[in-house]
C-alpha positions, 0 to 999 in steps of 0.5 A, a space after each residue: 747189259 755188260 759184254 761177255 768174253 766171247 762178245 769182246 773177242 768177236 768184236 775185237 776180231 771184227 774190228 782188228 784192222 781199225 785197231 791195228 791201223 791206229 797202232 800202225 800210224 805210230 809203230 810202222 812195223 807189222 810185228 809191233 802192230 800185231 803185238 799192240 793188238 794182242 796186248 789190247 785184246 788181252 787187256 780187254 778180256 781181263 774184265 769184259 763186263 766193264 764194257 757196256 756195249 760194242 761201241 764202248 769197247 771199240 772206243 776203248 780199244 782204239 784209244 788203248 791201241 794208240 797209247 800202247 803203240 806210243 809207249 812201244 815206239 818210245 821204248 824202242 826210240 822209234 818215235 819220229 814225230 812228237 807224241 801230240 802229232 801221233 795223237 792227232 793222226 791216230 784220233 783222225 784214223 779212229 774216225 775213218 772207215 777201215 779201208 781209208 785208214 789202211 790207205 793213210 797209214 800206207 801213205 804216211 809210210 811212203 811219205 816218211 820214206 821219201 824225205 831227204 836224209 837231212 829232213 829225216 836227220 832233223 826229225 830224228 834229232 827233234 823227236 827221237 832224241 827230244 832235242 830242242 831247236 836250239 840244241 839241233 841248231 848247235 849240232 848242225 851249225 845252223 840258226 835256230 830259226 833255220 832249224 825251226 823253218 826246216 822242221 815246219 816245212 818237213 811237217 807241211 811236206 808230210 801233210 801234203 804228201 799224205 793228202 796227195 796220195 790219199 786223193 790219188 787213191 780215190 
């Protein structure tokens, strides 16, 4: 039986931290995360009968939050990583229990903040400005291979940093 507006509202509020965690992986600003959540709720309430059950609603809300957050970050030129990286991160977050989602988001924020200025600069050129490694290499006076290796090391560093922080928190 399709859901009604009251059930949609209750279910989204009960799962708001999961939905917000997916958005937080991308936008990293509390106000923007709140905005994304509100937009998801408004969109869900436009046609509550389209959701067959609470599970269907939650799957849709998590996916909608991910896509909306990427749109918001892109419009504000705040994407630090490639969209595909955010897609993977967000899809992994969707499967995690809510408390672990919050821990991962916090860990990613801390790890990004801990990067060297040079690593942040390369990530910004690659992912915010959308420059290819060749264009970055010209701007920074390095070889394409050196830029590619630096970006690869930075991504690996972020992955390891997040994992270490999560393991320490257990």
